[in-house]
C-alpha positions, -999 to +999 in steps of 0.1 A: -001-001+002+014+040-008+011+057+022-005+090+016+024+109+011+034+089-026+003+102-036+005+126-067-010+156-063-054+156-071-038+179-096-015+158-116-035+127-111-060+144-135-066+115-167-061+134-200-089+121-217-121+112-204-134+082-187-154+053-202-172+031-177-197+002-185-209-024-159-189-058-160-206-089-171-216-100-130-229-068-125-254-069-154-258-105-145-267-098-113-296-070-127-302-090-153-290-076-182-314-047-171-305-013-181-340+002-162-318-014-126-282-001-140-298+033-142-310+025-108-276+014-093-257+041-110-282+066-088-280+054-058-245+044-056-235+087-072-266+102-049-253+077-016-215+078-026-224+121-030-239+124+009-204+100+025-181+123+005-202+151+022-202+130+058-160+124+050-153+161+046-174+171+076-153+142+100-125+163+083-133+190+094-138+179+132-112+157+140-131+124+134-104+099+124-129+071+132-164+088+109-133+095+080-124+059+082-161+047+082-172+064+059-139+058+035-143+015+043-183+020+028-175+036-003-145+016-007-167-012-005-195+000-033-173+009-053-155-016-060-188-038-065-201-014-092-166-015-112-150+021-095-120+007-084-099+041-089-121+059-059-121+025-038-086+024-041-080+055-025-105+054+000-088+021+011-059+047+015-078+069+036-091+038+057-053+018+061-039+050+066-010+048+093-023+067+126+006+091+127-012+108+097-017+146+098-049+163+088-034+180+057-021+142+045-064+134+047-071+157+028-053+158+001-067+122-002-103+134+008-099+154-023-084+126-047-114+107-035-140+139-045-122+137-076-122+104-089-157+105-075-171+130-100-145+111-132-166+079-120-201+097-117-196+113-153-192+087-166-218+062-152-240+097-167-226+092-201-231+049-198-269+056-187-274+088-210-261+064-242-287+039-234-319+063-227 
């Protein structure tokens, strides 16, 4: 696992291309291949994750590392289930950051998680828009 210090800054980490997303075969099968169900899943994921990222920022401001890690853990799991691995990886770094991690290091990771979320949410929206 990389330490939070090993990460590039969020500005350096931005891809030069538009991220593409599509549900993997297992997810499609679990949803019966139904595009409406996929759209509902995308909506639930993006709504829930946006709220959890907001709670992560609040925990960061409050200095509540336990709450910050708990929210990161939940986002990590749901991200990996829907094929948003880059977001899940950042959240795993938050969750597993060593105890002496400083507020600015956590802040940088939360900012990076927000960027990864924005990228995957846009890619999911593109996928859903193409199927309407």
